[in-house]
GUVEX-404772 format. One record per atom (N, C-alpha, C, O, CB): z, y, x; atom name; residue number from 1; residue in one letter. Coordinates in steps of 0.2 Angstrom, whole numbers, plus 5000, padded with zeros to 4 digits. Each point is the difference from the previous one (the first is absolute). Last residue first. Glycine has a CB too. Layout:
GUVEX-404772
    w    v    u name resi resn
    Z    Y    X   CA  NUM    a
...
***
This chain:
GUVEX-404772
    w    v    u name resi resn
 5392 5377 4987    N  115    l
 5001 5002 5007   CA  115    l
 5007 4999 5003    C  115    l
 5001 5002 5006    O  115    l
 4990 5007 4992   CB  115    l
 4995 4976 4982    N  114    r
 5005 5006 5002   CA  114    r
 5000 5002 5007    C  114    r
 4999 4996 5004    O  114    r
 5008 5001 4986   CB  114    r
 4971 4992 4996    N  113    r
 5007 4998 5003   CA  113    r
 5004 5006 5002    C  113    r
 4997 5006 5000    O  113    r
 4997 4984 5005   CB  113    r
 4983 5010 4986    N  112    g
 5003 4995 4997   CA  112    g
 5007 4998 5003    C  112    g
 5002 4994 4998    O  112    g
 4987 5003 4997   CB  112    g
 4995 5021 5011    N  111    l
 4999 4994 5003   CA  111    l
 5003 4994 4996    C  111    l
 4998 4994 5002    O  111    l
 5000 5011 5009   CB  111    l
 4995 5019 4978    N  110    d
 5004 4998 5005   CA  110    d
 4998 4993 5003    C  110    d
 4995 4997 4997    O  110    d
 5015 5010 4998   CB  110    d
 4982 5017 4989    N  109    w
 4999 4993 5002   CA  109    w
 5005 4998 5006    C  109    w
 5002 5004 5004    O  109    w
 4985 4997 4993   CB  109    w
 5010 5018 4981    N  108    s
 5001 4999 5007   CA  108    s
 5000 4992 5001    C  108    s
 5001 4996 4996    O  108    s
 5006 5014 5005   CB  108    s
 4978 5002 4980    N  107    g
 5007 4999 5002   CA  107    g
 5001 4999 5007    C  107    g
 4995 4999 5004    O  107    g
 5008 4997 4984   CB  107    g
 4977 4997 4993    N  106    g
 5002 5005 5004   CA  106    g
 5008 4999 5002    C  106    g
 5003 4995 4997    O  106    g
 4988 5013 4997   CB  106    g
 4986 4976 4999    N  105    t
 5007 5002 4998   CA  105    t
 5001 5006 5005    C  105    t
 4997 5000 5005    O  105    t
 5006 4988 4991   CB  105    t
 4977 4997 5003    N  104    r
 5000 5005 4995   CA  104    r
 5007 5003 4998    C  104    r
 5001 5003 4995    O  104    r
 4989 4991 5000   CB  104    r
 4992 4992 5024    N  103    i
 5007 5001 4999   CA  103    i
 5000 5006 4995    C  103    i
 4998 5005 5001    O  103    i
 5006 4991 5010   CB  103    i
 4976 4986 4990    N  102    y
 5002 5007 5003   CA  102    y
 5008 5001 4998    C  102    y
 5002 4998 4994    O  102    y
 4986 5006 5006   CB  102    y
 4996 4978 4993    N  101    p
 5003 4998 5006   CA  101    p
 5003 5007 5003    C  101    p
 5004 4999 5006    O  101    p
 4988 4991 4996   CB  101    p
 5005 5004 4971    N  100    t
 4997 5003 5006   CA  100    t
 5004 4998 5006    C  100    t
 5006 5000 5000    O  100    t
 4990 5010 4993   CB  100    t
 4999 4978 4982    N   99    h
 5005 5002 5005   CA   99    h
 4996 5003 5006    C   99    h
 4995 4998 5002    O   99    h
 5013 4993 4994   CB   99    h
 4983 5008 4978    N   98    r
 5000 4997 5006   CA   98    r
 5005 5003 5005    C   98    r
 5002 5006 4999    O   98    r
 4986 4992 4999   CB   98    r
 5011 5008 4978    N   97    i
 4995 4995 5001   CA   97    i
 5000 4996 5006    C   97    i
 4999 4994 5000    O   97    i
 4994 5013 4993   CB   97    i
 5021 5012 4998    N   96    g
 5003 4993 5000   CA   96    g
 4994 4995 5000    C   96    g
 5002 4994 4999    O   96    g
 5008 5011 4995   CB   96    g
 4989 5020 5008    N   95    l
 4999 4997 4994   CA   95    l
 5002 4993 4999    C   95    l
 5000 4997 4994    O   95    l
 4990 5010 5005   CB   95    l
 5012 5005 5022    N   94    d
 5004 5004 4995   CA   94    d
 4999 4997 4992    C   94    d
 5004 5000 4996    O   94    d
 4995 5010 5012   CB   94    d
 4989 4980 5010    N   93    h
 5007 4999 5001   CA   93    h
 5004 5003 4995    C   93    h
 5004 4997 4997    O   93    h
 4994 5001 5015   CB   93    h
 4979 5007 4989    N   92    l
 5001 4994 4998   CA   92    l
 5007 4997 5000    C   92    l
 5003 4997 4995    O   92    l
 4985 5001 5008   CB   92    l
 5007 5023 5007    N   91    r
 5000 5000 4993   CA   91    r
 5000 4994 4997    C   91    r
 5004 4999 4994    O   91    r
 4989 5011 5007   CB   91    r
 5007 4990 5022    N   90    v
 5006 5003 4998   CA   90    v
 5000 5001 4992    C   90    v
 5005 4999 4997    O   90    v
 4996 5007 5014   CB   90    v
 4979 4986 5000    N   89    a
 5006 4995 5001   CA   89    a
 5006 5003 4997    C   89    a
 5004 4996 4997    O   89    a
 4991 4999 5013   CB   89    a
 4987 5020 4991    N   88    f
 4999 4994 4994   CA   88    f
 5006 4995 5001    C   88    f
 5002 4998 4995    O   88    f
 4985 5004 5005   CB   88    f
 5012 5015 5017    N   87    w
 5002 5003 4993   CA   87    w
 4999 4995 4994    C   87    w
 5004 4999 4996    O   87    w
 4992 5012 5009   CB   87    w
 4998 4983 5017    N   86    h
 5007 5000 5000   CA   86    h
 5002 5003 4993    C   86    h
 5005 4998 4997    O   86    h
 4996 5004 5015   CB   86    h
 4977 4997 4993    N   85    q
 5002 4993 4999   CA   85    q
 5008 5000 4999    C   85    q
 5002 4996 4996    O   85    q
 4988 5000 5012   CB   85    q
 4999 5025 4996    N   84    y
 4999 4998 4993   CA   84    y
 5002 4992 5000    C   84    y
 5003 4998 4994    O   84    y
 4988 5011 5004   CB   84    y
 5009 5001 5024    N   83    y
 5005 5004 4995   CA   83    y
 5000 4997 4993    C   83    y
 5005 4998 4997    O   83    y
 4993 5012 5010   CB   83    y
 4989 4985 5015    N   82    g
 5004 4995 4996   CA   82    g
 5005 5003 4995    C   82    g
 5004 4996 4997    O   82    g
 4995 4997 5013   CB   82    g
 4993 5023 5009    N   81    h
 4996 4993 4999   CA   81    h
 5005 4996 4996    C   81    h
 5006 4999 5002    O   81    h
 4986 5002 5008   CB   81    h
 5014 5025 4988    N   80    p
 4999 4995 5005   CA   80    p
 4997 4993 4997    C   80    p
 4999 4999 4994    O   80    p
 5011 5006 5012   CB   80    p
 4985 5019 4983    N   79    r
 5005 4996 5000   CA   79    r
 4999 4995 5006    C   79    r
 4994 4999 5002    O   79    r
 5009 5002 4986   CB   79    r
 4982 5016 5002    N   78    d
 5005 5003 5004   CA   78    d
 5007 4996 5001    C   78    d
 5005 5002 5000    O   78    d
 4990 5009 4997   CB   78    d
 4989 4980 4984    N   77    r
 4999 5006 5004   CA   77    r
 5006 5003 5004    C   77    r
 5005 5001 4997    O   77    r
 4986 5002 4994   CB   77    r
 5006 4977 4993    N   76    k
 5001 4999 5008   CA   76    k
 4999 5007 5004    C   76    k
 5001 5000 5006    O   76    k
 4994 4989 4992   CB   76    k
 5003 5010 4977    N   75    m
 5007 4998 5002   CA   75    m
 5001 4999 5008    C   75    m
 5005 5002 5002    O   75    m
 4995 4992 4987   CB   75    m
 4979 5012 5002    N   74    r
 5004 5005 4998   CA   74    r
 5007 4998 5003    C   74    r
 5004 5005 5002    O   74    r
 4989 4999 4988   CB   74    r
 4991 4980 5010    N   73    q
 4999 5005 5005   CA   73    q
 5004 5006 5000    C   73    q
 5003 5003 5005    O   73    q
 4985 4993 4995   CB   73    q
 5013 4987 4984    N   72    l
 5003 4998 5006   CA   72    l
 4999 5005 5005    C   72    l
 5004 5001 5005    O   72    l
 4994 4987 4992   CB   72    l
 4992 5016 4983    N   71    g
 5007 5001 4999   CA   71    g
 5004 4998 5007    C   71    g
 5004 5003 5002    O   71    g
 4995 4995 4985   CB   71    g
 4978 4998 5011    N   70    s
 5001 5008 5000   CA   70    s
 5008 5001 5000    C   70    s
 5002 5004 5003    O   70    s
 4986 4998 4992   CB   70    s
 5003 4976 5002    N   69    p
 5000 5002 5007   CA   69    p
 5001 5008 5001    C   69    p
 5003 5002 5005    O   69    p
 4989 4988 4997   CB   69    p
 5008 5001 4976    N   68    v
 5006 4997 5004   CA   68    v
 4999 5002 5007    C   68    v
 5005 5003 5003    O   68    v
 4996 4988 4989   CB   68    v
 4981 5014 4992    N   67    l
 5006 5004 4999   CA   67    l
 5005 4998 5005    C   67    l
 5004 5004 5003    O   67    l
 4993 4998 4985   CB   67    l
 4982 4986 5010    N   66    a
 4998 5007 5002   CA   66    a
 5007 5005 5000    C   66    a
 5000 5005 5003    O   66    a
 4989 4993 4991   CB   66    a
 5011 4978 5001    N   65    m
 4998 5001 5007   CA   65    m
 4998 5007 5002    C   65    m
 5000 5002 5005    O   65    m
 4996 4987 4994   CB   65    m
 5010 5006 4979    N   64    t
 5006 4998 5004   CA   64    t
 4998 5002 5007    C   64    t
 5003 5003 5004    O   64    t
 5002 4988 4988   CB   64    t
 4978 5009 4992    N   63    l
 5004 5006 5000   CA   63    l
 5006 4999 5004    C   63    l
 5002 5005 5003    O   63    l
 4995 4997 4985   CB   63    l
 4989 4980 5010    N   62    v
 4997 5005 5004   CA   62    v
 5004 5007 5000    C   62    v
 5000 5003 5005    O   62    v
 4989 4992 4991   CB   62    v
 5019 4986 4992    N   61    i
 5000 4999 5007   CA   61    i
 4997 5006 5004    C   61    i
 5003 5002 5005    O   61    i
 4997 4985 4993   CB   61    i
 4999 5013 4978    N   60    a
 5006 5002 5003   CA   60    a
 5001 4998 5007    C   60    a
 5004 5004 5003    O   60    a
 5001 4993 4986   CB   60    a
 4975 4997 5001    N   59    i
 5001 5007 5000   CA   59    i
 5006 5003 5003    C   59    i
 5001 5004 5003    O   59    i
 4991 4996 4987   CB   59    i
 5005 4977 5006    N   58    v
 4996 5002 5006   CA   58    v
 5001 5008 5001    C   58    v
 5000 5002 5005    O   58    v
 4992 4988 4994   CB   58    v
 5017 5000 4982    N   57    g
 5004 4998 5006   CA   57    g
 4997 5003 5006    C   57    g
 5003 5002 5005    O   57    g
 5001 4988 4989   CB   57    g
 4984 5011 4986    N   56    g
 5005 5005 5000   CA   56    g
 5005 4999 5006    C   56    g
 5002 5005 5003    O   56    g
 4998 4996 4985   CB   56    g
 4984 4983 5008    N   55    a
 4996 5007 5002   CA   55    a
 5006 5005 5001    C   55    a
 4999 5004 5004    O   55    a
 4990 4993 4991   CB   55    a
 5018 4983 4996    N   54    l
 4999 4999 5007   CA   54    l
 4996 5007 5003    C   54    l
 5002 5002 5005    O   54    l
 4997 4985 4994   CB   54    l
 5004 5011 4977    N   53    g
 5006 5001 5004   CA   53    g
 5000 4999 5007    C   53    g
 5003 5004 5004    O   53    g
 5002 4992 4986   CB   53    g
 4975 5001 4998    N   52    l
 5002 5007 4999   CA   52    l
 5007 5001 5004    C   52    l
 5001 5005 5003    O   52    l
 4992 4996 4986   CB   52    l
 5000 4977 5008    N   51    q
 4996 5003 5005   CA   51    q
 5001 5008 5000    C   51    q
 5001 5003 5006    O   51    q
 4990 4988 4993   CB   51    q
 5019 4996 4984    N   50    f
 5003 4998 5007   CA   50    f
 4996 5004 5005    C   50    f
 5004 5002 5005    O   50    f
 5000 4986 4991   CB   50    f
 5001 5015 4978    N   49    a
 4994 5002 5005   CA   49    a
 5003 4999 5007    C   49    a
 5002 5005 5003    O   49    a
 4993 5003 4988   CB   49    a
 5019 4989 4989    N   48    g
 4994 4997 4999   CA   48    g
 4994 5001 5004    C   48    g
 4995 4998 4998    O   48    g
 5010 5002 4990   CB   48    g
 5019 5007 5013    N   47    q
 4996 5004 4996   CA   47    q
 4994 4997 4997    C   47    q
 4996 5002 4996    O   47    q
 5009 5008 5010   CB   47    q
 5010 4979 5009    N   46    w
 5004 5001 4994   CA   46    w
 4996 5005 4995    C   46    w
 5001 4999 4994    O   46    w
 5009 5000 5013   CB   46    w
 4980 4996 5014    N   45    w
 5001 4994 4996   CA   45    w
 5003 5001 4994    C   45    w
 4999 4997 4995    O   45    w
 5001 4996 5015   CB   45    w
 5000 5025 5005    N   44    g
 4993 4998 4998   CA   44    g
 5000 4994 4995    C   44    g
 4997 5000 4995    O   44    g
 4998 5006 5015   CB   44    g
 5025 4999 5002    N   43    i
 4999 5005 4995   CA   43    i
 4993 4999 4996    C   43    i
 4999 5001 4994    O   43    i
 5008 5007 5013   CB   43    i
 4998 4978 5012    N   42    v
 5004 4999 4994   CA   42    v
 4999 5004 4994    C   42    v
 5000 4999 4995    O   42    v
 5009 4996 5013   CB   42    v
 4979 5009 5012    N   41    g
 4998 4994 4997   CA   41    g
 5004 4999 4994    C   41    g
 4997 4998 4995    O   41    g
 4999 4998 5016   CB   41    g
 5011 5022 5003    N   40    g
 4994 5001 4996   CA   40    g
 4997 4994 4996    C   40    g
 4998 5001 4994    O   40    g
 4999 5008 5014   CB   40    g
 5021 4988 5007    N   39    l
 5002 5004 4994   CA   39    l
 4994 5002 4996    C   39    l
 5001 4999 4993    O   39    l
 5009 5005 5014   CB   39    l
 4986 4984 5013    N   38    p
 5003 4996 4995   CA   38    p
 5002 5004 4993    C   38    p
 5000 4997 4995    O   38    p
 5004 4995 5014   CB   38    p
 4987 5020 5009    N   37    l
 4995 4996 4997   CA   37    l
 5003 4995 4995    C   37    l
 4998 4999 4995    O   37    l
 4996 5001 5016   CB   37    l
 5020 5016 5001    N   36    f
 4995 5003 4994   CA   36    f
 4995 4995 4998    C   36    f
 4998 5000 4994    O   36    f
 5004 5011 5011   CB   36    f
 5015 4984 5012    N   35    v
 5003 5003 4994   CA   35    v
 4995 5001 4995    C   35    v
 5001 4998 4994    O   35    v
 5008 5007 5013   CB   35    v
 4985 4987 5015    N   34    g
 5005 4995 4997   CA   34    g
 5003 5002 4994    C   34    g
 5003 4996 4996    O   34    g
 4999 5001 5015   CB   34    g
 4983 5018 5001    N   33    v
 4997 4994 4997   CA   33    v
 5004 4995 4996    C   33    v
 4999 4997 4995    O   33    v
 4992 5004 5014   CB   33    v
 5019 5017 5003    N   32    a
 4996 5003 4994   CA   32    a
 4996 4994 4997    C   32    a
 5000 4999 4993    O   32    a
 5000 5012 5012   CB   32    a
 5012 4984 5015    N   31    g
 5004 5002 4995   CA   31    g
 4997 5002 4993    C   31    g
 5002 4998 4995    O   31    g
 5006 5005 5014   CB   31    g
 4979 4994 5010    N   30    s
 5002 4994 4998   CA   30    s
 5005 5000 4994    C   30    s
 5001 4997 4996    O   30    s
 4997 4998 5016   CB   30    s
 4994 5025 4999    N   29    l
 4995 4997 4996   CA   29    l
 5002 4993 4997    C   29    l
 4999 4998 4994    O   29    l
 4993 5007 5014   CB   29    l
 5023 5007 5006    N   28    i
 4999 5004 4994   CA   28    i
 4995 4996 4996    C   28    i
 5001 4999 4994    O   28    i
 5001 5012 5011   CB   28    i
 5001 4981 5016    N   27    a
 5006 4999 4996   CA   27    a
 4999 5003 4993    C   27    a
 5002 4997 4995    O   27    a
 5005 5002 5016   CB   27    a
 4976 5005 5005    N   26    l
 5000 4993 4998   CA   26    l
 5006 4998 4995    C   26    l
 4999 4997 4995    O   26    l
 4994 5000 5015   CB   26    l
 5006 5024 5001    N   25    i
 4995 5000 4995   CA   25    i
 5000 4993 4997    C   25    i
 4999 4999 4994    O   25    i
 4994 5010 5012   CB   25    i
 5021 4994 5012    N   24    e
 5003 5003 4994   CA   24    e
 4995 5000 4995    C   24    e
 5002 4999 4994    O   24    e
 5005 5008 5013   CB   24    e
 4986 4984 5013    N   23    i
 5005 4996 4998   CA   23    i
 5003 5003 4993    C   23    i
 5001 4997 4995    O   23    i
 5002 4999 5017   CB   23    i
 4982 5017 5001    N   22    v
 4996 4994 4997   CA   22    v
 5005 4996 4996    C   22    v
 4999 4997 4995    O   22    v
 4992 5003 5013   CB   22    v
 5018 5025 4995    N   21    s
 4996 4995 5005   CA   21    s
 4997 4994 4996    C   21    s
 5001 5000 4994    O   21    s
 5007 5003 5015   CB   21    s
 4996 5024 4983    N   20    c
 5003 4993 5000   CA   20    c
 4996 4995 5004    C   20    c
 4994 5001 5001    O   20    c
 5009 5001 4987   CB   20    c
 4992 5022 5008    N   19    g
 5006 4999 5004   CA   19    g
 5003 4993 5000    C   19    g
 5006 4999 5003    O   19    g
 4996 5013 4995   CB   19    g
 4977 4994 4991    N   18    r
 5006 5004 4997   CA   18    r
 5006 4999 5004    C   18    r
 5006 5000 4997    O   18    r
 4989 5000 4992   CB   18    r
 4990 4983 5019    N   17    s
 4998 5004 4994   CA   17    s
 5006 5004 4997    C   17    s
 5005 4997 4999    O   17    s
 4986 4994 4998   CB   17    s
 5010 4998 5025    N   16    v
 4993 4999 4998   CA   16    v
 4998 5004 4994    C   16    v
 4994 5003 5000    O   16    v
 5007 4985 5004   CB   16    v
 5018 5012 5018    N   15    p
 4999 5001 4993   CA   15    p
 4992 4999 4998    C   15    p
 4996 5002 5004    O   15    p
 5014 5006 4996   CB   15    p
 5002 4978 5020    N   14    p
 4998 5007 4999   CA   14    p
 4999 5001 4992    C   14    p
 4998 4995 4997    O   14    p
 4996 5005 5014   CB   14    p
 5025 4984 5001    N   13    s
 4993 5000 4998   CA   13    s
 4998 5006 4998    C   13    s
 5003 5004 4997    O   13    s
 4999 4984 4999   CB   13    s
 5017 5010 5023    N   12    t
 4999 5000 4992   CA   12    t
 4993 4999 4999    C   12    t
 4995 5001 5004    O   12    t
 5014 5006 4995   CB   12    t
 4999 4995 5023    N   11    t
 5004 4994 4997   CA   11    t
 4999 5000 4993    C   11    t
 5003 4995 4996    O   11    t
 5005 5005 5013   CB   11    t
 4982 5017 5004    N   10    l
 4999 4994 5004   CA   10    l
 5003 4994 4996    C   10    l
 4996 4995 5000    O   10    l
 5003 5011 5011   CB   10    l
 5003 5018 4985    N    9    r
 4995 4997 4996   CA    9    r
 4998 4993 5003    C    9    r
 4996 4996 4997    O    9    r
 5000 5015 4999   CB    9    r
 5019 5005 5014    N    8    e
 5003 4998 4994   CA    8    e
 4995 4996 4995    C    8    e
 5003 4996 4996    O    8    e
 5005 5014 5005   CB    8    e
 4986 5001 5020    N    7    a
 5004 4993 5001   CA    7    a
 5003 4998 4994    C    7    a
 5001 4994 4999    O    7    a
 5002 5010 5012   CB    7    a
 4974 5010 4993    N    6    l
 5007 5001 4997   CA    6    l
 5004 4993 5001    C    6    l
 4997 4995 4997    O    6    l
 4999 5015 4995   CB    6    l
 4981 5000 5020    N    5    l
 5003 4994 4997   CA    5    l
 5007 5002 4999    C    5    l
 5004 5001 5004    O    5    l
 4988 4991 5002   CB    5    l
 4985 5025 4996    N    4    t
 5007 4998 5002   CA    4    t
 5002 4994 4997    C    4    t
 4999 4999 4994    O    4    t
 5004 5013 5009   CB    4    t
 4972 4999 5002    N    3    t
 5005 4998 4995   CA    3    t
 5006 4998 5004    C    3    t
 5000 4997 5005    O    3    t
 4991 4999 4987   CB    3    t
 4987 5021 5014    N    2    a
 5005 4995 5002   CA    2    a
 5005 4998 4994    C    2    a
 5002 5005 4997    O    2    a
 4997 4999 5015   CB    2    a
 4975 5007 4990    N    1    m
 5007 5001 4997   CA    1    m
 5004 4994 5002    C    1    m
 4998 4995 4998    O    1    m
 4998 5013 4993   CB    1    m
***
């Protein structure tokens, strides 16, 4: 059986797990570890069971790694490459967290001089 080489996949990293590339999986993992381990440790320390809090953090990381790639896969379905990166950038701009490099204004454009 002959395989065909798709030109659109030459410049993108291949999907590894649930439509996410290795870079996306590592970004999800690092975000989950950065949030849930300290949060679990603080909650466990506050409750008097530090190890149990860390175990809860690890469980939250596993659940995050199971659920978030499925959501990204659903978001990326039938959309162009890089769609969700633009979507997140626009949402962060709408919330006032980060400035987006994309043009977000409408209306007529001119050269800034009179004819």
